[in-house]
C-alpha positions in Angstrom: -17.6 19.2 -12.3 -19.2 19.6 -8.9 -17.2 20.6 -5.9 -17.4 17.8 -3.3 -17.7 18.4 0.5 -14.5 17.8 2.6 -15.9 14.5 3.7 -16.7 13.4 0.2 -13.3 14.4 -1.1 -11.7 12.5 1.8 -13.6 9.4 0.8 -12.8 9.8 -2.9 -9.1 10.3 -2.2 -9.2 7.2 0.0 -10.7 5.1 -2.8 -8.2 6.5 -5.3 -5.4 5.4 -3.0 -6.9 1.8 -3.1 -6.3 1.2 -6.8 -3.3 -1.1 -6.2 -5.1 -2.8 -3.2 -8.3 -3.5 -5.2 -6.3 -4.9 -8.1 -4.1 -7.1 -5.8 -6.1 -8.0 -2.6 -9.1 -9.2 -4.6 -6.9 -11.4 -6.8 -4.8 -13.1 -4.1 -7.6 -15.4 -2.8 -8.4 -16.3 -6.4 -4.9 -17.6 -7.1 -5.7 -21.3 -6.3 -8.7 -21.2 -8.7 -6.5 -19.5 -11.4 -3.7 -22.0 -10.8 -6.0 -25.0 -11.3 -7.9 -23.7 -14.3 -4.7 -22.6 -16.2 -2.8 -25.7 -14.9 0.2 -23.8 -13.7 2.4 -24.0 -10.6 2.0 -21.9 -7.4 5.0 -19.9 -8.3 3.6 -19.1 -11.8 0.3 -18.0 -10.3 2.1 -15.9 -7.6 4.0 -14.0 -10.3 0.7 -12.3 -11.3 1.0 -10.5 -8.0 4.8 -10.0 -8.1 4.8 -8.6 -11.7 1.9 -6.3 -10.8 3.8 -4.7 -7.9 7.0 -4.5 -9.9 5.2 -2.5 -12.6 3.5 -0.4 -9.9 7.0 0.4 -8.5 8.4 1.4 -11.9 5.6 3.6 -13.0 5.2 5.2 -9.7 8.5 7.0 -10.4 6.9 8.9 -13.2 3.3 9.6 -12.1 4.4 12.5 -9.9 6.2 14.2 -12.8 3.3 13.5 -15.1 0.9 14.9 -12.5 3.1 18.0 -12.0 3.0 18.6 -15.8 -0.5 17.6 -16.8 -2.4 18.1 -13.6 -3.8 15.6 -11.1 -7.2 14.9 -12.8 -5.8 14.0 -16.2 -3.4 11.4 -14.9 -5.8 9.6 -12.6 -8.6 9.5 -15.2 -6.2 7.9 -17.8 -5.0 5.4 -15.2 -8.5 4.3 -14.3 -9.5 3.8 -18.0 -6.4 1.6 -18.5 -7.2 -0.4 -15.4 -10.7 -1.1 -16.6 -9.6 -2.2 -20.0 -6.9 -4.5 -18.8 -9.2 -6.1 -16.2 -11.6 -6.9 -19.1 -8.6 -8.4 -21.0 -7.7 -10.6 -18.0 -11.2 -12.1 -18.2 -10.6 -13.3 -21.7 -7.1 -14.8 -21.4 -6.3 -18.5 -21.4 -2.6 -18.5 -21.0 -0.5 -17.5 -17.9 1.9 -15.6 -20.1 -0.9 -13.4 -21.4 -2.1 -12.8 -17.9 1.4 -11.8 -16.8 1.5 -9.1 -19.6 -2.0 -7.8 -18.7 -1.2 -7.8 -14.9 2.0 -5.8 -15.7 -0.1 -3.3 -17.6 -2.5 -3.1 -14.6 0.4 -2.5 -12.3 1.7 0.3 -14.5 -1.7 2.0 -14.3 -2.5 1.4 -10.6 0.7 3.1 -9.4 -1.1 6.4 -10.0 -3.5 5.9 -7.1 -1.2 6.4 -4.0 0.9 9.0 -5.8 -2.0 11.2 -6.8 -4.0 10.9 -3.6 -0.9 11.8 -1.5 0.0 14.6 -3.8 -3.4 16.1 -3.6 -3.2 16.0 0.2 0.1 17.9 0.1 -1.4 20.4 -2.4 -4.1 21.2 0.1 -2.5 20.7 3.6 0.7 20.5 5.5 1.8 19.5 9.1 -0.7 18.2 11.6 -3.6 18.8 9.3 -2.0 16.7 6.6 -1.2 14.0 9.2 -4.9 13.9 10.4 -6.2 13.7 6.8 -3.7 11.0 6.0 -4.9 9.1 9.1 -8.6 9.5 8.2 -7.9 8.4 4.6 -5.9 5.4 5.7 -8.7 4.4 8.1 -11.2 4.5 5.2 -8.8 2.5 3.1 -8.2 0.0 5.8 -11.9 -0.9 6.0 -11.5 -2.4 2.5 -8.8 -4.8 3.6 -11.3 -7.3 4.9 -13.9 -6.7 2.2 -11.7 -6.9 -0.9 -10.1 -10.4 -0.3 -13.3 -11.9 1.1 -15.2 -10.6 -2.0 -12.4 -11.9 -4.2 -12.5 -15.3 -2.6 -16.3 -15.5 -2.8 -16.3 -14.6 -6.4 -13.6 -17.1 -7.3 -15.3 -19.9 -5.4 -18.7 -19.1 -6.8 -18.0 -18.2 -10.4 -14.3 -18.7 -10.9 -11.3 -16.3 -11.0 -12.5 -14.5 -14.1 -15.4 -13.0 -12.1 -12.8 -11.2 -9.9 -11.5 -9.3 -12.9 -15.1 -8.6 -14.0 -15.7 -7.0 -10.6 -12.4 -5.0 -10.9 -13.4 -3.7 -14.3 -16.8 -2.5 -12.9 -15.2 -0.8 -10.0 -12.7 1.1 -12.2 -15.4 2.3 -14.6 -17.4 3.5 -11.6 -14.4 5.3 -10.2 -13.7 6.9 -13.6 -17.2 8.5 -13.6 -16.8 9.6 -9.9 -13.4 11.3 -10.5 -14.6 12.9 -13.7 -17.6 14.4 -11.9 -16.2 15.3 -8.4 -12.4 15.2 -8.2 -11.0 18.8 -8.2 -7.8 19.9 -9.9 -5.5 21.1 -7.1 -2.6 22.2 -9.3 -3.2 25.5 -11.1 -1.7 25.8 -14.6 0.7 28.5 -13.5 2.3 26.1 -11.0 2.8 23.2 -13.4 6.3 21.9 -14.3 7.0 21.0 -17.9 8.1 17.5 -18.8 11.7 18.5 -19.5 14.5 16.0 -18.9 16.7 18.5 -17.2 14.0 19.9 -14.9 12.8 16.3 -14.1 16.4 15.2 -13.3 16.9 18.2 -11.0 13.7 17.4 -9.2 14.7 13.7 -8.6 18.1 14.8 -7.5 16.7 17.2 -5.0 14.4 14.5 -3.5 17.1 11.8 -3.5 19.6 14.1 -1.8 17.4 14.4 1.2 18.6 11.8 3.7 15.6 12.4 5.9 13.2 11.6 3.0 15.1 8.4 2.2 15.4 7.2 5.8 11.9 7.9 6.9 10.4 6.5 3.6 12.3 3.3 4.1 11.1 3.0 7.7 7.5 3.3 6.5 8.1 0.8 3.7 9.6 -1.8 6.0 6.6 -1.6 8.4 4.2 -1.9 5.5 5.9 -4.8 3.8 6.3 -6.6 7.2 2.5 -6.5 7.4 2.0 -7.3 3.7 4.0 -10.5 4.0 1.0 -12.0 5.7 -1.4 -10.7 3.0 0.8 -12.2 0.3 0.9 -15.5 2.3 -2.8 -15.5 3.1 -3.8 -18.5 1.0 -0.9 -20.6 2.5 -1.6 -19.3 6.0 -5.3 -20.1 5.9 -5.4 -23.3 3.8 -2.1 -25.0 4.6 -1.5 -24.0 8.2 -5.1 -23.5 9.5 -6.7 -26.1 7.3 -9.5 -23.7 6.1 -11.0 -22.8 2.7 -10.1 -19.9 0.4 -13.0 -17.8 1.6 -11.5 -17.9 5.1 -8.7 -15.5 4.1 -10.6 -13.0 6.3 -8.8 -14.7 9.2 -5.7 -12.9 8.0 -7.2 -9.7 6.8 -9.6 -9.1 9.7 -7.0 -8.7 12.5 -4.9 -6.6 10.2 -7.9 -4.4 9.5 -8.9 -4.2 13.1 -5.4 -3.2 14.1 -5.1 -0.5 11.4 -8.6 1.0 12.2 -7.8 1.0 15.9 -4.5 2.8 15.2 -6.0 5.4 12.9 -8.9 6.1 15.3 -6.4 6.4 18.2 -3.9 8.6 16.3 -5.8 11.9 16.4 -6.3 11.6 20.1 -2.6 10.8 20.7 -1.6 13.7 18.4 -3.5 16.1 20.6 -1.7 14.9 23.7 1.8 13.9 22.5 4.4 15.3 20.2 5.1 13.4 17.0 8.3 11.9 18.3 6.6 10.5 21.4 3.8 9.0 19.3 6.4 7.5 17.0 8.3 5.9 19.9 5.1 4.4 21.2 4.3 3.0 17.8 7.7 1.3 17.6 7.4 -0.2 21.0 4.1 -1.8 19.9 5.7 -3.1 16.7 8.5 -4.6 18.7 6.1 -6.3 21.1 4.1 -7.7 18.1 7.2 -9.2 16.6 8.3 -10.8 19.9 4.8 -12.1 20.6 4.6 -13.6 17.1 8.0 -15.4 17.5 7.0 -16.8 20.9 3.6 -18.1 19.7 5.1 -19.7 16.6 7.9 -21.3 18.6 5.7 -22.7 21.4 2.2 -23.4 19.9 0.9 -25.4 16.9 -0.9 -23.4 14.2 -4.2 -22.0 15.3 -6.3 -18.8 15.4 -4.1 -17.5 18.3 -1.4 -16.8 15.7 -3.6 -14.0 14.3 -3.3 -11.9 17.5 0.2 -10.5 16.6 -1.2 -9.3 13.2 -3.6 -7.1 15.1 -0.9 -5.7 17.4 1.6 -5.2 14.6 -1.0 -3.3 12.5 -1.9 -1.1 15.4 1.7 0.0 15.7 2.0 0.5 12.0 -1.1 2.7 11.9 0.3 5.0 14.7 3.6 5.4 12.9 2.4 5.8 9.3 1.0 9.4 9.2 4.1 10.7 11.0 6.6 8.9 8.9 4.9 9.9 5.6 4.5 13.5 6.6 8.0 14.0 8.0 9.5 12.3 5.0 7.7 14.6 2.5 8.2 17.9 4.5 11.9 18.6 3.5 11.0 18.1 -0.2 7.6 19.7 -0.3 8.7 21.9 -3.3 8.8 18.7 -5.3 5.7 17.0 -3.8 4.7 15.1 -6.9 8.2 13.6 -7.6 8.7 12.9 -3.9 5.4 11.0 -3.7 6.4 9.1 -6.8 9.7 8.0 -5.2 8.1 7.1 -2.0 5.5 5.0 -3.7 8.2 3.4 -5.9 10.1 2.3 -2.8 7.0 0.8 -1.3 5.9 -1.1 -4.4 9.4 -2.3 -5.3 9.9 -3.9 -1.9 6.4 -5.3 -2.1 7.2 -6.9 -5.4 10.2 -8.6 -3.8 8.0 -9.6 -0.9 5.3 -11.1 -3.1 7.5 -12.9 -5.6 10.5 -13.9 -3.4 10.2 -13.5 0.3 6.6 -14.7 0.9 7.1 -18.0 -1.1 10.4 -18.5 0.7 8.8 -18.2 4.2 5.2 -19.2 3.9 5.8 -22.9 4.5 6.6 -22.3 8.1 4.8 -19.9 10.5 8.0 -19.4 12.5 9.9 -18.5 9.3 7.2 -16.0 8.3 7.3 -14.4 11.8 11.1 -14.2 11.7 11.1 -12.7 8.2 8.6 -10.0 9.3 10.8 -9.3 12.4 13.9 -8.8 10.3 12.1 -6.5 7.9 10.8 -4.5 10.8 14.2 -4.3 12.4 15.6 -2.8 9.2 13.0 -0.1 9.3 13.7 0.6 12.9 17.4 1.0 12.1 16.5 3.6 9.4 14.5 5.6 12.0 17.4 5.3 14.5 19.8 6.7 11.9 17.4 9.6 11.3 17.3 10.3 15.1 21.1 10.3 15.1 21.1 12.8 12.3 18.7 15.1 14.1 20.9 15.0 17.2 24.0 16.1 15.3 22.1 18.6 13.2 19.1 19.7 15.2 16.0 20.7 13.3 12.5 21.1 14.6 10.1 18.3 13.9 7.3 19.3 11.5 
């Protein structure tokens, strides 16, 4: 194994963190093609996304413990091999029930990506350094948000939905080789925790007893799912409301990507000038402005490209808040970094599963309902942050 440069390691960690995104964002634009060929309903096709995220959520609870026991490399290499094999299986299926099973297995494997990448960051760095690295990695990941759905839509329109899974299989095999050659093991054998039920239970208890971890993780999840509602609804947003084709899903993902990239580029500059609390307050003012703008536009104007502007503004606020919320949430439980990253990822994927399978289909027939749903989700996250601020005022502790 060769030791990568810091820039190469950052890029590799960014791509590892994209396992769930690659396996979902490329598939979403292919759902109409999949629906038509397998002759199923929109709801049945959508469950290939919902089941995927539900499985991600479940297995994310265990990847941290597995990585703490077996090391980071072993776990991610095994997950990549499973992803490649299940993608090949999806290509060969002709029944929606078989596809549900294979997508569930893909979800179980892809949950490793975010957990392992965040755990390796915490192995190597803490505090502002970790925040800047998280921001850089998220910026790299964000650039894929436009590419993956557009590629998925193009593949589905040109060769059918099975070509999407062929591409996913190729990507996972390439990543397996890259991780085998360049990903370092950041957890020495002496620091590994055995897979013992009692030890694992104590670790989960320690993490779940941290109110700060729970509140800040939920605040992050609410922001992310508020944005993801539009990703889940992209085919309906573009085809039903804007009257475009499936390859035009970039009209949803491009403003989201632009907002996230702008926020991740701006974050290091703000971090040098402002304290974390001030940056977080600015981020939430931007999120609030985006929600208000979205509701006003949906209430006053017919569907059009102008309705994508709030997606940019919202994503900008999300990007400014994300590194701080993630780092502050993990700081009080850094002794259990793997388990904490697992719980954090579980929360994110569990709520995303509900968003993909229940909330998005409930709201996507109306742009105003979609905007209102996003606003309510964001407000729940803001309330969690407000409760954390109240806690810090009653029991002062220095911000990380």
